[in-house]
N, C-alpha and C positions, 0 to 999 in steps of 0.2 A: 614316042612315049611322052616327051615333053609337051607336045601339042595336046595330047589326050589329057594330061594332068592340068594344063592351063584351061582347057575347055570345061573342066568340072568345077563345081562350086567349091569342093574341098581344096582343089588346086589353087583357086583364086584366094580363098581364105588363108591358105598357107603362104602365098606370096604377100598378102597383106600383113600377116604376122611377122614374117622375116624382115620385110622392108620397114615395118613399124619399129621393130627392135633396133635396126640399124640407125634409124632417125632418133630413137630414144637415146642411144649411146652418144650420138653426136650432140644432142641437147645437153646432156650431162657435162660433156667436155666443154661445150660452148659456154655454158653457165659459169663453170669454174674460171674460164678465161675472162669472161666479162667482169667477174668480181675482182680482178686484178686492178680495176680502175680505182679501187679504194686505197691502193698502195701508191698512188700518184702517177703522173704522166709518164715518167721514165719507165716504170714497171710495165704498164700495158703497151706502151709504144714499142718497147723492146720485144715484148711477146708477139706483137704483130709482125715484126721483122723476123723473129725466130721461126714463125710458121712458114715463112717462105724459104728458109734455109734447112729445114728438116731433111735429113738424109744425105746432105752434102759430105764429102765430094762425090759419093756414088750417084746420088740423084742431082740433077741440075737444079739451078735456082727456080723455085716455085713448082717443080715437077710433082713433089709429094702433095702440095696443096691442091694442085689441079687434079691429081688422082683422087683425092678425098672428095673434091667437088663433083667429079664424074660419078663416083659411087653414090653420092647423095642425090644427084639429079635422077639417076636410075632408080633409086629407092623411092623418091617422091613420085615419079611417073608411074612406076609399077603399083605403088600404093593407091594412087588416085584412079588409075584405070581399073584396077581390081574392085575398088569400092564402087565406082560408077556402074560397072557391069553387074556386080552382085545386087546393087540397088534396082537396076532395070529388071533383073530376073525376079526379084522380090515383088515388084509392082505387077509384072505379067502374071505371076502366080496367084496374085490377089487383085484382079482387075476391079472388083467392086468393094467398096468400103464396108467395114463391119457396121451392123445396125447399132450395136452397143459399144460405145467407145469407153474402154476401161483401161487406161494406161497402167501397166504394172512395172514397167522398166524404170530405171533411175533417170534422173534429169540428164546426166552425162550421156546415157545411151540414146535418149530421144534427141539430143542435140549434136550427135556425132557428125551427121551430114552437114549441117550448117556450120559446125565448128571447122570441118575440113575445108569448106569454101572460104571461110574467114581466114584460115591459116594460109591457104593458097594465095589469096590476094595480099596478105601481109608479107609473105616471102618475096613477092615481086617488089613491093614498096620498100622493104628492108634492104634488098640488094641495091635498088636504085638510090637509096638514101646513103647507106654507109659503106657500100662496096664500090659503086661506080661514081657516086656523088651527083648523079643526074638531077635528083629532086632534093638534094641536101639544102637545108635552110640557110646555112652560113657559107663561109668560104672553105669548101672541102679541101682537106690536106691529106695527100697520100701518105700512108704509113704513120699517121698521127691520129689514131682512134680516140685518144683522150679528148682532144678538142672537138672532134667530129661528134662524139657522143654527147658532150656538153651542149653543143649547138642544137642537136636534134631535140634533146629533152628540156631545152629552154623555150620551146614552143608548146602551146597548149595542144595543138593537133598531134604533134609528135608523141606526147604523153598519152593522149586518148587512144590513138591507133595502137601503140605498143601495149598498153594496159589491157585493152580488149583482146588483143591477140594472145597475150600471156595467160589470161583467164581461160581462153579457148584451149590453149595448150594443156593447162591443168586438167580440164574436163576430159580432153581427148586422151591424155595419158592415163587418167584414172580408170576409164573404161577399157581403153585399148590394151593396156598391159595385161589385165586379167583375161580379156578376150583372146589375146595372142597365146597366153599360156594354155587356155582350153584347146585352141586350134592345134597347137604343137604337141598336145597330149601330156602336158606337164600337170594339168589340174586334176584334182581328185577330191573326194569328199573330205578327206583328212587334210588336204593342202589348201582347199578353197579359202578358208579363213586367213591363212598366212599370206596367200597370194593377194587377196583383197586388201589386207593391211599393208602389204608392200606397195601395191598400186596407190593407195591413199598417201603413204609417206613420200613416194616418188613424186606424185603430183603436187603435194604440199611444198616439198623442198624446191622443185623446179619453179613453181609459181613464186615462192618467196625469193628465191635466188635471182630470178630475172627481174622481178619488180623492184628489188633493192637498188638497181642502177638508176632508173628514172626518179625514184623516191630520193636517192642520194643527191641527185642534181637539183630537184625541186626544193629540197630542204637546205641546200647550200653546203652539204657535207662534201660534195664533189663540185668544184667550180674552177 
């Protein structure tokens, strides 16, 4: 039954919707955590330590954090695979291009695929920069996110990469939230306006919240 569901386009869209909502929830929590940087080094550094002790003593040190990471990786992989396979089906269903090109979809809809690729590349860079410190521009310090963040956004390329990725997130959320609601059967004629407004507000808040950090470093508010 699960295989039959997965092989269908409806099943893949459902997987995309559920995995997308899981990632959206993470983005909201992650943004709130990032904003702690405006309360000083002690606040956000303590938060980084707390993330590793959640659930103790029942859960061992970092077990909860690793559980969240595993769920996120599964969601990202499921989302990406579903999107790729649906895209291939769409191309096979329309092997020849339309004679008249008349785009009626929104800018966010038309850039979903490129946005997904940008975000996939960004996730790799972001982990190597602020989680493992592999490509970090300064002297990476474990459990000291305040200084690590300041180091990253003190470089022009760190700001460019992050800002482009955050804008891609905003566009992705704006279209993806409404699309997920339709797939899961939440949408209707009476709810469409409210769902689209919710998608716009979520996209705006996430974009502004994530951009606040590099802007804070660039302006000296965070230093």
